[in-house]
C-alpha positions, 0 to 999 in steps of 0.5 A: 570262442565258442565256434557256434556263430561261425558254424551258422555262417559257414555252414550255408556258404559251404551248402551253396559250394556243394549244391553248385557241384553235385551232379543233377538238378534234383539233388542240387535242389534237395541238398540247397534245402537240407543245408537251409533245414541243418541251419535252422536246427542249429539256429534253435540250438544257438537260441537255446543257448542264448540267456536273455537276462545275460550280457548284451553280446553272447556265445562270441567268436573272435579271431584276428583277421588282419591284425595290424589294422584291428580288423577281427572275425568277430561275432556275437549274438544279442537278443536283437540278432537273435530274433533276426537270425532266427527269421532268416533261418525260418524264411530260408528253406520256405523260399528255397521250397518255393523255388522248386519249379519257379525257374525250371523253364527259363533255361537258366542254371537252377543249381546256381539259382539255389546256391545264390540263396544259400550265399545270401543266407550266410552273408545275412546271417553273418551281417546280423552277427558281426560285431566288427564294423569292417566285417559288417560293411564287407558283408553288407555290401558283398550281398550285393552280388548274388541278389544282383544275379538272383534279379538279373538273371532270373527276373522278369522282362526289365530285370536287368533295369531292376537289378542294375538300380537296386546296385547302383542305389545299394553301391552309393550307400555302401561307399558313403558308409565305407567313408564313415567306417574309415572316418570312425576308425580314425577316431581311435588312438593311433596305436589302439585303432580297431574296428571292433564295435565294443571299442568304437562305442567306448570312444569319446566322439564330439557330437559335430564329428559324430553328426557327420559319422551318422549321416554316412551310416544312415544314408546306407541303412536308409537305402537299404531299409528302404526309407522315403525318399531313397526307396525307388529301387525296391518297387522295381526289383520286387516287381522283376524278381521271382516271387520267392526272391522278392520275398526273401529280398523285402522279408529278410535281406532288407531288414539288414539296414533297419538292424544296422540302425539299432545295432551300429548307429545308436550306441555308436552315435548317441548324441548325434542320434538324439539330435537327429531323431526328430528328422528321422522320425519325420521322414518315417511318417512321410514314408509310412503314409506316402508309400501306403497312398501309392500301394492303394493306386497300383495295379501290379500285385508285386508292386502293391506289396513292395509299396506296403512294404515300404510303409511298414519299413517307415513304421519300424524306423519310427519306432527305432528313432522314438528312442523308447524301450517300448517302441524300439522293442516293438520295431524289432518285433515288427522286423520279425513279423513284417518278415513272416508276413511279406514273405506270406504275401509274396509267395501266395501272389507267386502262386497266383501269377504262376497260375494266371500268368499275369501280375495285373489286377485287371486280369483276375477276379473271382479266384474264390470260386475255383480256388477257395484255399488260395483265396483264403490264404491271401485273405490270411496273408493280406490280414496279417499285413493290415495288422489285424488283431490276433496277428503278430504284426498287430502286437508289433505295430501297437507297441511301435505306436504307443511307444512312439506316442509317449514321445512324439504324439503327432507323429504316432497320430499321423502314423496311425493313419497307415492302419486305415490305409493298409486295410484299403490296398489290401482289401482292394486287392483282394476284392478284385482278385478273389470276389465276383464271377470267375472270368473265362481265363480264371474259371479253370485256375487250380487250387492251392497243392499240398507243397505249396500249403506246406510252404505258407502254413509254418508262416501263418502259424508263427504269424498267430503263435506270435500274435497270441503269445509274443511274450517269449520273443519279446522278453529275449528282445527287450533285454537287448533294446533296453541296453541299447537305449541305455548306451544312448543316454535316454530314458523313457519319458513320463506318461503323457496323460498323468493320473487324475491326483498323481504326485499331489 
């Protein structure tokens, strides 16, 4: 037991307690941001200790929690989880910084606002690191509580509706998953039952039982992801939540769903995964195209990004269930790049809404004249959202589509349409908010301030750096996905178009 991963989970939880208890709002804000920076520093240290060519799970912590039931506090770091832990550690201080003046005029507890985000960070990190299935489930469900309050207490006019809808959808998925977790646990020998992932993967479960358990886990993960047709909670939640929380929800928290598909569903239910993959791929393609089409017709800035996010999650799920090393690696890479891109988009749109006081596209126009830097920020964030070459999103989307094409040619071809649709909704949003003559309401809008630029600049830098030099992160991810695909028992298909004369 190294203690590194336990410290990584407990540090933000402890910081949340201190943030809630210290006197003074400004002090609480500084404590929260300082805690998130310490988590980032610890993540860097953990990343340096990780060996990409080593075993699947490293730096493990394992302590018996409820020994008679085989429940453990068990954490392990894989290449896949390291990428998502790093995303969480980077996004959290930026989101906390964006919150600095976001809720000061609501009359609600600001210290609680900051403390709840740190609680969310602790639970998300724990879910990414958990190697005990019951521990994962507990964290998966518990994170609904702080997010409910972040939306329900600090959101817009329809915050209570959005918060309740968010909880009901995800609670239903969690309860179905709990039944599957119990069913999976009962597959073990009576005196050897455990929730440890390593032991459960080794079980010999017939395909029929696997399929029922697969469906139980996938319902929960599809809702969290979110995937069509169980996606409708996200546009409401993202619209009503403060911009920083919409960024955290879509950019970080929802990745727990797609992570669960890779880290739990694929190795636990290999036979069911292979049988169900074409159906999940079909749902993913529908989600990609349908959400992109809906995004084009939206007039609310936040809803445009929310539906775009649903479309992008469809690409991630498509890559996971294409069951090729290239596509699965691309999906994991896309989780990181989408998290950076979506966080940037929501933060920039939040800057716009705070200045204009409206989310409606029709209330904008000509912002690029009084606020050219803000216009540039929206353009760069938008280009990352439509996977412009040179951005990390382009690399990840390209890997997913190419890896998918080697097994599902039609699905990959249809999914490629999303690139054109993304260009439409992003450029429409930019044109209607930034171009043309300024209106009476937008002519005096202030440009980006230094603090705001400092929050968005690291996201842009990472998107560009990972787009130009994706190798180090891809190497770390690919070693993990290769071992995961091997556990499913499938191999990468041969090239679709063989070279002339090959094999002769």
